[in-house]
N, C-alpha and C positions, 0 to 999 in steps of 0.2 A: 418735773421730768422734761429731759428734752430728746429729741430725737439725734441721730448722729451729727446735727448741726446746732444752731443756735435758737430754733423756733421750738417756743414752750409749746407741750404737747398735752400736758396735764401734770399731776402728782402721784409717785409710788405708790403713796400711802392712800389712795384713791385709785386704785389701778382696775377695780371694774367699772368704774365712771368714764374710764377713758375712752369707752366703746358706745357711749350714749348720745344721741342726734343733740346737737347744739355744743357739743362739749369742743376743744382745740383741735383734737385728733380728728374728728369726725369731720369738721368744717373743712381740714386740711385735705383730707381725701375727697370728700365731696366737689371741692374745688377743682378737682383734676378730673372729674367727671369729661366725655367728651361734651363740648359745646358749652363748657363752663368757663373756660379761658379765653377772651378774646385774642389773645396773642396767637392760640394754636388753632383757632377755628379755620377750618378748611386747608389743614395740613394733612397730608396722604397719608402718615400714619399716627395721628392725631390720639385714636384709640388706643393704639399699642403701646406709644410712647407715654404718654401720661404727663406730658409736659416736663420730661426728662426727670432727673434726680432732685429731690427737694433741697440738696446742698448746692447744687448747681444754680438751681434759682433764686437760692439766698444770695450768692455771690454773684451771679449775674444783674440783678435788681440792687443796682447801687446808688448814692446818691447823683450820680452823674448820670444814670440811664441806664440802659439794657448795655451790657457788656458786650463787644463785637464777638468775644468766643462762644456765647451763648449761642449766636447765631450760627456759628461755625458747627457748633456741636450739632444745632440741627440739621444744619445740611449731611454731617456725617451720618446722623441717624438714618434719615431718609436713603441716602446711597447705600447703607449697609442694609437696611431692609430689604430695599428692592434687590440686591445683588443675592441674598440669601432666598428670597422669594423664586429669582429666576434659576438658581441652583438647585432647590427643592422640584420645581417643574420638571427641569431638565432630568432629574434623578426618577422621576416618577413616570418618566415616559422610556416605554420597553425599548 
């Protein structure tokens, strides 16, 4: 079984096993916990973003290194998140 990318996360005939500790899907989710990815440590939205979409990560980590587009997405997500927080705070003030 594949996610919407090319990473194998288990097999449909063993669906209930997908969520067990040590299985591919579990390990993939666990690798996205804050503090688990050295690339993301210290990012202001690390816990919210969880390292971007998995497919974005697959595309970004190719044989030539990290795709610059991945870094652009990081900047974009931080800017959008900051703008949304500011808008929410402004709307909360009477």
